N, C-alpha and C positions, 0 to 999 in steps of 0.2 A: 908397598903392597900390603894390604890388610891381612893379618894372620888369621887363618881359619880356626874356628873353635874346635875343640876335641871331637864333638859330635859330627861336625861337617867333615873333618879330616877322616874320621872313621867311615863316613858315608862314601866319600869319593874314593877312598882306598879300596873298599869292598866292591864298589861299582867298577873300578878299573880292572880288578882281578876277574870279575865275571865277564867283562868285555873281552879280555885276553883269552879266557877259557872258551867263550863262545866262538871267538875267531879261530882258535885252534880246532875246535870241534867241526866248524864249517869247512875249514881247509882240508882236514883229513877225512871227513865223512861225506860232505855234500859236493864240494867243488871237484873232488877227484872223480866223481861219477861222470862229470861232463867235460872236464878240462884235461885232466891227466889220466894216465892209464891206472888200472887197479893196482893198489899198493900190495906188495908182497906180504905174505903172512907174518914174516919176521918183524914187520912194523907194528904188529898188534901189542906185543909186550912193551916196547918202548913207549907207545902211546898210553898204555895203561899206567905205567910208572910215572909218566909225565902228569897224567891226570891226578894220581894220588899225591904227587909232589905239590901240585897246585892247591889241592884241598888242604894239605898239611900247612902250607904257607898261609892260606886263608884262615885256618883255625888258629894259628899262632898270632896273626894280626888281630883277629877278633878277640882273642884272649888278652892280648896286650892292651888293646883299647878298652876292653871291659874293666880291666884293673884300673886303668886311668880314670874311667868314668866313675867307678866306685869310689876311688880316692877323692875325686872332685866333689861328688855328692856328699861324702862324709865330711869334707872340709866345709862345704856350704851349710850342712846341718849343724856342725859344731859352731860355726860363726853365728848362725841364727839363734842357737841356744844361748850363746854368750851374750848376744844383743838382748835377747829376752830377759836373761838374768840381770843384766845391767839395768835395763828399763824397769824391771820389777823392783830391784833394790832401790833405785832412785824414787820410784813411786811410793814404796813403803816408807822410805825416809821422809818424804814430803808429807805423807799422811800422818806419820807419827809426830812430826814436828809441831803441828798446830795444837793438839790436845796436851802434849807435854809442856809446851810453852804456856798454855793457859793455866794448867795446874800449878806450874812453877810460879807464875805471876800471882795467883790467888794465895798460895802458901806464903810467899814472901811478904805479901801485904798483911796477912794475918800475923806473921812473926814480927814484923817491924812495927805493927800498930796493935799492941796488946790491949789498948783501951777502946778498941772499936765497939760500937754498940751491938747488942745482941742480934738485932735484925740483920745488920750488914754482915756480921760474922756468919750467921746461919746461911745467908744468901751466898757468900763466897764458898762455904763448905758444900752447899747443894750444887753449885756450879762445878766445883772440883769433882764431886761425885758423878755428875753427868759425863764429864770428860773421861773419868776412869772407866765408866761403862762403855763409852765409845772406844777406848783403847782395848778393852776386853773383847768387844765385838770384832774389832779389826784383827786382833791377834788370833781369835777363833777362826775367822774367815781365811786368814793366811794359812793357818794350820790345816784347815780342811782342803784348800787347794793344793797344798804341798803333799798331803797324803794321796790325793788323786793323781798328782803329777809323778811322784817318785815311788809310790807303793800301791799301785792300783789293784794288785792281786791280794793285798792284805785286808781288803774290806770284807766284812761279814756278809754272808748270803743266807738270809732267812726268808721265810714265807711271811709276807706283810699284807695285812688287810688295808689297802689304800683308802677305801671308803671310810673306814673307822678312823684312820690316821687323819684324814682331812676334817672329819667331824670334830675330832678332838682339837685340832688346830683352830678351827673356827670358834669353838667354845673358848679357847684360850685367848683369842683376840676379840672377844665380844665387847669388852669394855672400850677398847680402842676404836672399834668400828662404830660403837654407839656415840663415842665422843665426837667423831667426825660425821655422824649421821650417814654412815655408809652401810650398804647391805651386801652380804655375801650370799649368792645363790649357789648352793651346792647341789648340782643336778647329776651327780655321779650315780651310776647304777649300783645296786646293792652288791656287796661282797666282791669287790674287785680285789683279787689277790695276785700278788706278783712276787717273784723271788729277787732279793737283792739286799742292799744295805739300808736298813730302816732310817738311820740318821740322815742319809743322803736323800732318800725319798722325802723326808720331812723338810730338808733344806730346799728341795725343788719347789714345793708348794708354799712354804713359808716365805721364801725370797720373792716369788712371784706376787704373793699377796702383799708383802711389805712394799714392793715397788708400786703396785696399784694403789695402795692406801696413801702413799706419799705423793703420787703424781696425778691420780684421777680426780682429786678434788673432793670437797664436801658434797654429801648427798649422792656420791657415785654408787653405782651398782656393779659389783664384781661377780662374774659368772664363771662357773667351771662345769664343763660337760665332758663326757667320754663315750666312745663307742668302739667296739671291737672290729678291726679291719684286718682280716687274715691272721697272721701270727703276732699282731701288735694291738695294743690298746692305743687309740688315738685320742689325746686330750686336747681340749680347746679351753684356754683361759683368757678371758677378755673383760674389759671394763667399758663404761660409756663416757669416759673422760675426754679430754681434748686430744689425746694421742701425742705424737712427737713429730717434729719436722722430719721430712723424708731423708735429709742428709745425715741424720743421727741413727737411722735404723740399722745400717750395716755395722755400726760400732757399739751397739748396746751391750754386746756380750764381751767386749774388751775389758780387761782388768783395770780398775780405777777410772774407767771412762764415765763421765757424768754429763747428762744433758744440761742440767743447771747445777753447777758446782757449789755455789754458795748455799742454795736452798737445800741440796742434798746433805751437805755437812751439817747445816743447822738442824736437820731432822734426824741426825744420827746415822746417816747412811755411810757405809764403808767404801762404796764403789766396787765391791766385789760380788754382790749378790747375784747378778745375772750371769757373771762368769762362772760362779759355782753351779748355777742351774744348768748351764750348757755342758759343763764338764761332767756333772752328775748324770745327766741324760745320756751323754755319749758313753760314759763308763758302763752303763747298763745296756748298751747296744741300741739306743734310740737316736732320734734326730729331733732338732727343734728349729723353728722358724718364727719370725716376728713380722707383723704387718700392722698398718693402720687400718681400722675398720672403715668401710665406706660411710657409715652413719656417725662416725666419731668414736674415739677410744683406741686402745692398743690391744692387739690380739696375739697370743702365743699359741702355736700349734706344736705339740711334741708327741713323740711315741715312746712307748716302753713295751718290751716283749711280753707276750702272754705266756703264762706258765704252761709247760708241756701238757700237764694233766688237765688244763683248761681248754686246750686247743681243739 
């Protein structure tokens, strides 16, 4: 016979007690009116004590099963956290392996061949430098996620002008956008102010922009809009690129998940950008969703709470 789960055992136990209580109530209250003679008054107290006893038994059973359910949930959460930590450790090790191996190979070549011509030497040094930048980006992203995971209350809360923050970011990326002949349409209303961590707000818009620049293709148009909807600012970030296959949409926010692994690594991506975006939005009390636009391109819709004095 298949063993009942804890939840089902609890359900059937509680149901059985209620059935017994209902049967006793019917016997001593309803049936006696039609079948037996009226019970003497001395039966009232025993009936009351029996009812209280049944309620006490029911309470003890519920308490026992609630403890068991709590323990089971705690075990499941601990196991899930352990699985996530193991997976994260494996992913980090895998991501670190490639740039470290590349740097080691370049350095060994330089050390073992002191007579290399100047052009080749400079090429190897430049490649090593790119790999160190990739390592620095990876470690920075891991540190950002770790802070959000383990010390969410330690993030600063400042009044941030998001409109100005995005303007500064676009100016910072102007050369890269021009190189790829891409256009960033910043259609945010003036003076969007919100309270939170300015570095995480920057990470949200920067990672979304980096993702669009990497995958939307040359001559792409990247657009950002916002509107106030009740207690939230609703942001829409989209491009007119090819979008992604539907099977990838649900996994885009997973850590180290890449739609095109080789291409992303070649462009310097860490595989953590969209995970940082999702966690940063959630940390500030918002939500985020991604979809393919009907006309082509990828669209992110996310919310951030309006400051109280703006509401």
